[in-house]
C-alpha positions as CSV (number, residue, x, y, z in Angstrom):
1,D,-28.8,16.6,-30.7
2,L,-25.7,14.7,-32.0
3,T,-26.2,11.7,-29.8
4,D,-24.7,8.4,-30.8
5,N,-22.9,9.4,-33.9
6,Q,-19.1,8.8,-34.7
7,L,-17.6,11.8,-34.3
8,V,-14.3,12.2,-33.7
9,T,-13.9,16.1,-33.6
10,L,-16.6,19.0,-33.1
11,P,-16.0,21.9,-35.3
12,L,-16.6,24.8,-33.0
13,D,-17.3,27.7,-35.8
14,G,-20.8,29.1,-35.6
15,L,-22.0,27.2,-32.5
16,A,-21.2,30.0,-30.0
17,G,-25.2,30.8,-29.8
18,L,-26.0,27.1,-28.6
19,T,-27.6,26.9,-25.1
20,H,-28.2,23.2,-25.6
21,L,-25.9,20.4,-26.9
22,K,-26.2,16.5,-26.7
23,L,-23.3,14.8,-27.6
24,Q,-23.3,11.3,-25.7
25,G,-22.8,8.5,-27.5
26,N,-19.4,9.4,-29.5
27,P,-16.8,7.7,-27.6
28,A,-14.2,8.7,-29.9
29,L,-15.2,12.4,-29.2
30,S,-12.6,12.9,-26.1
31,E,-11.4,16.6,-26.6
32,P,-12.1,18.9,-23.7
33,F,-14.2,21.9,-24.1
34,T,-13.6,25.3,-22.8
35,K,-16.5,27.8,-21.4
36,E,-15.3,30.4,-24.5
37,S,-16.1,27.8,-26.9
38,F,-19.9,28.1,-25.7
39,P,-20.5,31.5,-24.0
40,K,-24.4,30.9,-23.5
41,M,-24.5,27.2,-23.1
42,R,-27.0,25.8,-20.2
43,V,-27.3,22.2,-20.7
44,L,-24.4,20.1,-22.0
45,E,-24.2,16.4,-22.5
46,V,-21.2,15.0,-23.1
47,P,-19.4,11.3,-23.6
48,Y,-17.1,11.9,-20.6
49,A,-17.3,13.1,-17.4
50,Y,-13.8,15.0,-17.6
51,Q,-15.3,17.1,-20.2
52,C,-17.5,18.7,-17.5
53,C,-14.5,19.8,-15.4
54,A,-14.1,22.8,-17.4
55,Y,-17.5,24.3,-15.8
56,G,-17.2,23.6,-12.4
57,S,-14.6,22.5,-9.8
58,C,-16.2,19.8,-7.9
59,S,-18.9,17.3,-8.4
60,S,-21.6,18.9,-6.3
61,F,-21.9,21.8,-8.7
62,F,-23.5,19.4,-11.2
63,R,-26.8,18.2,-11.2
64,V,-26.7,14.6,-12.5
65,S,-30.3,14.3,-14.2
66,S,-30.4,15.7,-17.4
67,Q,-33.8,18.2,-17.8
68,W,-33.7,19.3,-21.4
69,E,-37.4,20.3,-21.6
70,A,-37.3,22.2,-18.5
71,E,-34.6,24.0,-19.6
72,D,-36.4,25.4,-22.9
73,M,-37.7,28.5,-21.4
74,G,-35.9,31.3,-21.2
75,P,-34.5,33.1,-18.2
76,E,-36.9,36.2,-18.4
77,E,-39.6,33.9,-18.3
78,E,-38.8,32.4,-15.0
79,D,-40.3,33.1,-11.4
80,P,-37.5,35.7,-10.0
81,H,-37.9,34.0,-6.5
82,K,-37.4,30.7,-7.9
83,R,-34.3,31.8,-9.8
84,T,-32.9,33.1,-6.7
85,L,-33.7,29.8,-4.8
86,E,-31.8,28.1,-7.7
87,L,-28.8,30.4,-7.8
88,F,-28.2,30.5,-4.0
89,P,-29.5,27.6,-2.7
90,G,-27.6,28.2,0.8
91,H,-29.6,31.1,1.3
92,A,-33.1,29.1,1.1
93,D,-31.8,27.4,3.9
94,N,-30.7,30.0,6.1
95,H,-34.1,31.9,5.6
96,Y,-33.3,35.5,5.4
97,D,-33.7,38.4,2.6
98,L,-31.0,39.3,0.2
99,D,-30.4,43.2,0.0
100,A,-32.3,44.6,-3.3
101,D,-28.9,45.9,-4.6
102,D,-27.1,42.8,-3.9
103,L,-29.9,40.7,-5.5
104,Q,-29.7,42.8,-8.3
105,M,-25.9,42.2,-8.8
106,D,-25.9,38.8,-8.1
107,L,-28.7,38.5,-10.8
108,E,-26.7,40.5,-13.2
109,E,-23.3,38.6,-12.7
110,S,-25.5,35.2,-13.1
111,K,-26.8,36.4,-16.6
112,M,-22.9,37.3,-17.4
113,H,-21.7,33.8,-16.0
114,P,-25.0,31.5,-16.4
115,T,-24.8,27.9,-14.3
116,I,-24.3,25.3,-17.0
117,Q,-25.8,21.9,-16.7
118,C,-23.2,19.5,-17.6
119,T,-23.7,15.8,-17.4
120,P,-22.1,13.0,-16.6
121,S,-20.8,14.8,-13.8
122,P,-17.1,14.1,-12.1
123,G,-16.6,12.5,-9.0
124,P,-14.1,10.1,-7.2
125,F,-13.8,7.8,-10.0
126,K,-13.8,10.6,-12.4
127,P,-11.6,13.2,-11.0
128,C,-10.6,16.2,-12.6
129,D,-7.4,16.9,-11.1
130,H,-5.5,14.1,-9.7
131,L,-6.2,10.3,-10.1
132,F,-5.1,9.7,-6.3
133,E,-7.2,12.6,-4.8
134,S,-5.6,11.9,-1.4
135,W,-1.8,11.9,-0.3
136,I,-2.5,9.1,2.0
137,I,-3.6,7.1,-0.9
138,R,-0.7,8.5,-3.1
139,L,1.9,7.2,-0.3
140,G,0.0,4.2,0.6
141,V,0.2,3.3,-3.6
142,W,3.7,3.9,-3.7
143,V,4.7,2.2,-0.6
144,I,2.9,-1.2,-2.2
145,V,4.6,-0.6,-5.1
146,L,8.1,-0.6,-3.9
147,V,7.4,-3.1,-1.2
148,S,5.8,-5.5,-3.4
149,V,8.7,-5.1,-6.4
150,L,11.6,-5.2,-4.3
151,C,10.6,-7.7,-1.6
152,N,8.8,-10.2,-4.1
153,G,11.9,-10.2,-6.4
154,L,14.2,-11.1,-3.4
155,V,11.9,-14.1,-2.6
156,I,11.9,-15.2,-5.9
157,L,15.8,-15.0,-6.3
158,A,16.0,-16.6,-3.0
159,V,14.0,-19.8,-4.0
160,F,15.0,-20.2,-7.7
161,A,18.3,-19.1,-7.8
162,S,19.4,-20.8,-4.3
163,P,21.2,-24.2,-4.7
164,S,19.1,-25.7,-2.0
165,Y,16.5,-28.3,-2.6
166,L,13.5,-26.8,-4.4
167,S,10.6,-28.7,-2.7
168,P,6.9,-28.4,-4.5
169,V,5.7,-26.2,-1.8
170,K,8.8,-23.8,-2.1
171,F,8.3,-23.8,-5.5
172,L,4.5,-22.5,-5.2
173,V,5.7,-20.0,-2.8
174,G,8.1,-18.7,-5.2
175,S,5.2,-18.8,-8.0
176,I,3.1,-16.6,-5.8
177,A,5.8,-14.3,-5.3
178,G,6.0,-13.9,-8.8
179,A,2.2,-13.4,-9.1
180,N,2.6,-10.7,-6.6
181,M,5.3,-8.7,-8.5
182,L,2.8,-8.5,-11.3
183,T,0.4,-6.7,-8.9
184,G,3.2,-4.4,-7.8
185,I,4.0,-3.5,-11.5
186,S,-0.1,-2.7,-12.6
187,C,0.1,-0.8,-9.5
188,S,3.2,1.2,-10.5
189,M,1.3,1.8,-13.7
190,L,-1.5,3.9,-12.4
191,A,1.1,5.6,-9.7
192,L,2.8,6.7,-12.6
193,V,-0.2,8.0,-14.6
194,D,-1.2,9.8,-11.1
195,T,2.3,11.4,-11.4
196,L,2.4,12.4,-14.8
197,T,-1.0,14.0,-15.1
198,Y,-0.8,15.6,-11.6
199,G,-3.1,18.6,-11.1
200,H,-4.4,18.4,-14.8
201,F,-5.9,14.5,-15.0
202,A,-9.0,15.7,-16.9
203,R,-7.0,16.5,-20.2
204,Y,-5.8,12.9,-20.4
205,G,-8.3,10.9,-18.5
206,A,-10.6,9.7,-21.4
207,R,-7.9,8.8,-23.8
208,W,-6.2,7.1,-20.5
209,E,-9.4,5.1,-20.0
210,T,-10.0,4.3,-23.8
211,G,-6.2,3.8,-24.5
212,A,-4.0,0.5,-24.7
213,G,-2.1,1.4,-21.2
214,C,-5.3,1.1,-19.2
215,R,-6.2,-2.2,-20.9
216,V,-2.7,-3.4,-20.3
217,T,-2.6,-2.5,-16.4
218,G,-6.1,-4.0,-16.2
219,F,-5.0,-7.2,-17.8
220,L,-1.8,-7.3,-15.4
221,S,-3.8,-7.0,-12.2
222,V,-6.6,-9.6,-13.0
223,L,-3.8,-11.9,-13.9
224,A,-1.9,-11.4,-11.2
225,S,-4.9,-11.3,-8.4
226,Q,-6.2,-14.7,-9.8
227,A,-2.8,-16.3,-10.4
228,A,-2.1,-15.5,-6.7
229,I,-5.6,-16.8,-5.5
230,F,-5.4,-20.3,-7.6
231,L,-1.6,-20.9,-6.8
232,L,-2.2,-20.5,-2.9
233,T,-5.5,-22.9,-3.1
234,L,-2.9,-25.2,-4.9
235,A,-0.3,-24.7,-2.3
236,A,-3.3,-25.6,0.3
237,V,-4.2,-29.0,-1.6
238,Q,-0.6,-29.7,-2.0
239,C,0.4,-29.7,1.8
240,S,-2.7,-31.8,2.3
241,L,-2.2,-34.3,-0.4
242,S,1.4,-34.5,0.5
243,A,0.8,-35.6,4.2
244,S,-1.9,-38.3,3.0
245,C,0.2,-39.7,0.2
246,V,3.2,-40.1,2.4
247,R,1.3,-41.5,5.2
248,G,-0.4,-43.9,2.9
249,Y,1.7,-44.7,0.2
250,G,5.3,-43.5,1.3
251,K,5.7,-41.0,-1.3
252,S,4.5,-37.4,-2.1
253,P,3.6,-35.9,-5.3
254,S,6.4,-35.3,-7.3
255,L,7.7,-31.7,-8.3
256,G,6.8,-32.2,-12.1
257,K,3.0,-32.9,-11.0
258,V,3.0,-29.7,-9.2
259,K,4.5,-27.8,-12.1
260,A,1.7,-28.8,-14.5
261,A,-0.6,-27.9,-12.0
262,A,0.7,-24.5,-11.7
263,C,0.5,-24.1,-15.5
264,C,-3.2,-25.0,-15.2
265,C,-3.6,-22.4,-12.9
266,L,-1.7,-19.6,-14.8
267,L,-3.7,-20.4,-17.9
268,L,-7.3,-20.1,-16.1
269,S,-5.8,-16.8,-14.8
270,S,-5.0,-15.8,-18.3
271,V,-8.8,-16.7,-19.4
272,A,-10.1,-14.8,-16.6
273,A,-7.8,-11.6,-17.5
274,V,-8.6,-12.0,-21.3
275,L,-12.4,-11.6,-21.3
276,P,-13.1,-7.9,-20.5
277,L,-10.7,-7.7,-23.8
278,F,-13.6,-9.4,-25.7
279,S,-16.3,-7.2,-23.9
280,I,-17.3,-9.5,-21.2
281,G,-16.5,-7.0,-18.3
282,E,-14.8,-3.9,-19.1
283,Y,-11.6,-2.3,-18.1
284,G,-12.2,1.2,-19.2
285,A,-15.0,1.8,-16.7
286,S,-12.8,4.0,-14.5
287,P,-9.4,5.2,-14.9
288,L,-8.6,2.8,-12.1
289,C,-8.5,-0.3,-14.9
290,L,-10.4,-2.5,-13.0
291,P,-13.2,-4.9,-14.0
292,Y,-15.2,-4.0,-11.0
293,P,-18.6,-2.0,-10.9
294,I,-18.4,1.7,-9.8
295,P,-21.4,3.7,-8.6
296,E,-23.5,5.3,-11.8
297,G,-21.3,2.6,-14.0
298,K,-22.4,0.1,-16.4
299,P,-24.4,-2.6,-15.4
300,T,-22.7,-4.8,-18.3
301,T,-19.5,-5.3,-15.7
302,L,-21.6,-6.6,-13.0
303,G,-21.9,-10.2,-14.3
304,F,-18.2,-10.8,-15.0
305,T,-17.3,-9.1,-11.5
306,V,-19.9,-11.3,-9.6
307,A,-18.6,-14.5,-11.2
308,L,-15.0,-13.4,-10.2
309,V,-15.5,-12.9,-6.9
310,L,-17.8,-16.2,-6.5
311,T,-15.0,-18.2,-7.9
312,N,-12.2,-16.5,-5.4
313,T,-14.9,-17.1,-2.5
314,L,-14.9,-20.9,-3.5
315,C,-11.2,-20.9,-4.0
316,F,-11.1,-19.4,-0.2
317,L,-13.5,-21.9,1.2
318,T,-11.6,-24.6,-0.3
319,I,-8.5,-23.6,1.1
320,T,-9.6,-23.3,4.4
321,G,-11.5,-26.6,4.6
322,T,-8.5,-28.3,3.2
323,Y,-6.1,-26.6,5.9
324,I,-8.5,-27.3,9.0
325,R,-8.5,-31.2,7.5
326,L,-4.6,-30.9,7.8
327,Y,-4.4,-29.6,11.1
328,C,-6.9,-31.8,12.4
329,N,-4.8,-34.9,11.3
330,L,-1.7,-33.1,12.9
331,L,-3.3,-33.0,16.1
332,K,-3.8,-36.5,16.0
333,G,0.0,-37.0,16.2
334,E,0.8,-37.6,12.6
335,F,3.6,-35.0,12.7
336,S,6.3,-37.7,10.9
337,A,4.1,-37.3,7.5
338,V,5.3,-33.8,7.3
339,W,8.9,-33.2,7.2
340,D,8.9,-29.5,6.6
341,C,6.4,-27.6,8.9
342,A,8.2,-24.1,8.0
343,M,6.7,-24.2,4.6
344,V,3.2,-25.4,6.0
345,K,3.1,-22.9,8.6
346,H,3.8,-20.0,6.2
347,V,1.3,-21.1,3.8
348,A,-1.2,-21.2,6.9
349,W,-0.1,-17.3,7.5
350,L,-0.7,-16.7,3.8
351,I,-4.0,-18.2,3.7
352,F,-5.2,-16.3,6.8
353,T,-4.0,-12.6,5.6
354,N,-5.3,-13.2,2.1
355,C,-8.9,-14.2,3.1
356,L,-8.7,-11.4,5.7
357,L,-7.8,-8.5,3.0
358,Y,-10.1,-9.7,0.4
359,C,-13.2,-9.6,2.6
360,P,-13.6,-6.0,1.8
361,V,-13.5,-6.6,-1.8
362,A,-16.1,-9.3,-1.7
363,F,-18.1,-7.4,0.6
364,L,-18.3,-4.1,-1.6
365,T,-19.1,-6.1,-4.5
366,F,-22.0,-7.8,-3.0
367,S,-23.6,-4.8,-1.1
368,S,-23.3,-2.6,-4.5
369,T,-24.9,-5.5,-6.4
370,L,-27.9,-5.8,-4.1
371,N,-27.9,-2.1,-3.0
372,L,-27.6,-3.2,0.8
373,F,-25.4,-0.5,2.5
374,L,-24.9,3.0,0.9
375,I,-21.0,3.1,0.8
376,T,-19.3,6.3,-0.3
377,P,-17.3,6.3,-3.6
378,E,-14.2,7.6,-1.6
379,V,-14.4,4.7,0.5
380,I,-14.7,1.9,-2.5
381,K,-11.8,3.9,-4.6
382,S,-9.6,3.5,-1.6
383,V,-10.4,-0.1,-0.9
384,F,-9.5,-0.6,-4.2
385,L,-6.5,1.2,-4.5
386,V,-5.0,0.0,-1.0
387,V,-6.8,-2.8,0.1
388,L,-7.1,-5.0,-2.9
389,P,-3.3,-5.2,-3.8
390,L,-2.3,-5.1,-0.2
391,P,-1.4,-8.9,-0.2
392,A,1.2,-8.4,-2.8
393,C,3.1,-6.6,-0.4
394,L,2.6,-8.6,2.8
395,N,2.9,-12.0,1.4
396,P,6.6,-11.5,0.9
397,L,7.1,-10.0,4.4
398,L,5.6,-12.7,5.7
399,Y,8.4,-14.8,3.9
400,L,11.4,-12.6,4.4
401,L,10.9,-11.9,8.3
402,F,9.4,-15.4,9.8
403,N,10.4,-18.2,7.3
404,P,13.7,-20.0,8.2
405,H,14.0,-21.0,4.7
406,F,14.9,-17.6,3.2
407,R,18.0,-17.0,5.9
408,D,19.6,-20.5,4.5
409,D,18.9,-19.8,1.2
410,F,20.1,-15.9,1.5
411,R,23.3,-17.5,3.3
412,L,24.1,-20.0,0.3
413,L,23.3,-17.6,-2.3
414,R,26.0,-15.2,-0.7
415,Q,28.5,-18.2,-0.1
416,K,28.1,-19.1,-3.7
417,G,28.6,-15.8,-5.0
418,Q,31.8,-15.5,-2.4
419,D,32.8,-18.7,-4.0
420,K,32.4,-17.9,-7.7
421,G,34.3,-14.6,-7.0
422,S,37.4,-16.5,-5.0
423,F,38.2,-19.4,-6.8
424,P,39.7,-20.0,-10.4
425,Q,37.1,-21.3,-13.0
426,S,38.6,-24.8,-13.1
427,C,38.2,-25.3,-9.6
428,R,34.5,-24.0,-9.2
429,A,32.6,-26.9,-9.8
430,D,34.6,-29.0,-6.8
431,D,34.5,-26.4,-4.3
432,M,30.9,-25.5,-5.0
433,E,29.9,-28.8,-4.2
434,K,32.1,-29.3,-1.1
435,S,30.6,-25.9,0.2
436,S,26.9,-27.2,-0.8
437,Y,27.6,-30.3,1.4
438,D,29.6,-28.3,4.1
439,S,26.7,-25.9,4.4
440,T,24.2,-29.0,4.4
441,Q,25.9,-30.2,7.5
442,A,26.1,-27.0,9.3
443,L,22.3,-26.4,8.5
444,V,21.0,-29.7,9.3
445,N,21.7,-30.1,13.1
446,F,22.0,-33.7,14.9
447,S,18.4,-33.4,16.4
448,D,17.3,-33.2,13.1
449,I,19.4,-36.0,11.6
450,D,18.3,-38.1,14.6
451,H,14.5,-37.1,14.0
452,M,15.0,-38.2,10.3
453,C,16.9,-41.3,11.0
454,E,14.4,-42.3,13.4
455,T,11.5,-41.7,11.0
456,P,10.0,-45.3,9.7
457,D,11.2,-46.3,6.1
458,S,7.5,-46.8,5.5
459,L,6.9,-43.4,5.2
460,G,9.4,-43.1,2.4
461,V,11.8,-40.3,4.3
462,R,14.9,-42.4,4.2
463,P,14.6,-43.3,0.3
464,I,14.3,-39.6,-0.2
465,L,17.2,-38.7,1.7
466,D,19.3,-41.4,-0.2
467,S,18.3,-40.3,-3.6
468,Y,18.9,-36.9,-3.1
469,S,22.3,-37.7,-1.2
470,F,21.8,-34.6,1.1
471,P,21.2,-31.6,-0.9
472,S,21.7,-28.1,0.6
473,M,18.2,-27.7,2.6
474,T,17.1,-27.2,6.1
475,L,15.1,-30.0,7.5
476,I,12.8,-28.6,10.1
477,P,11.0,-31.2,12.2
478,C,7.5,-30.8,13.4
479,Q,7.0,-30.2,16.9
480,Q,4.1,-30.8,19.0
């Protein structure tokens, strides 16, 4: 019994005759053991489930409960019929007798290769061979990684590098794309670990869980997911406040105030991501490096997870209530208070998809907390690997495919690049200003200009246009 020590290595000399060995409570002891190290072993308790992989090929081979005292009797003292049923459980179900010669051969073989009871047992969250045990999950994760990194990078480039006008809502959409890119990067780290340890994950599973790489992956995952939810909440509130302020005071919140609020959202996300590093929650509960509770995991992560899910649920309820109020005002005919309905509609699509995809995560958390439904670990693992990071893949696609701002910004970026390559350095400033003005005239059609010019001065739209001197932006009128 070597439980709860500080062992780093275990000397194997002279331990070949052991039949019972307890090593739990030694987190630094992560080296794997082989069958040849303990040829007579019958009961083995180790710190990590990966060390049991050498004694069986599947999780059903192991018995979870430890029966230290029940295994003290020798094999010669056991009831032969009881031992037969223990060694061959399938024959007990089929209700037929074994041949005497076959029974004797099987008993002799079982004495040469005894059944070893090893705990904790491997499973979907403690795999022996592959981190991603299904090719469907593996391909899904790689698709999420590629689409989220490439498409979010394209959104960031179109939003922040384009010479068009950067509105507050557009800035928040670009910031959400940056958070979604971090989600793709954290998923890529898990996909890379699965690729490098393909077929023999048990050798490196304990070191990966307790290492710095797992903590960095978990930190980026929580930071990105929380930042995306907080920024989406800020975008919804900003759309509603902008419509209310323009209608009531003639001006909307400035971009500087929105940037300050976005910095506060990033700070809150960083605090939530740092807490598991200080033992409030846990990143190393599973090789997925997520602070969510797993089956047969430690209950210490439960409080942090419930607080995280409740916070996100509150954010989504705030978003939904804010946008319902905004749409109720717009249905009354107050469309003149919102000058960019394309971004308002885009934020609505983001709210719908993110809320819909977060529901399975919240459902799994509360059901596992209250033990309401029996959900298999394979389903929970699939939800954490595929459904949880899926908004980072869908959010940029909604912007790239359905938002007219991307087409206009991409056209301006391409025109800017062509102008830089075709004109001398001395003429670049004047030509860029002229091309920007010309592109603005091409993007803003006459119906948009008439719509904006007919807007009363009390709404503050005409002073905005005068102050910006027609920058390169697309004005999309609200249509009932």
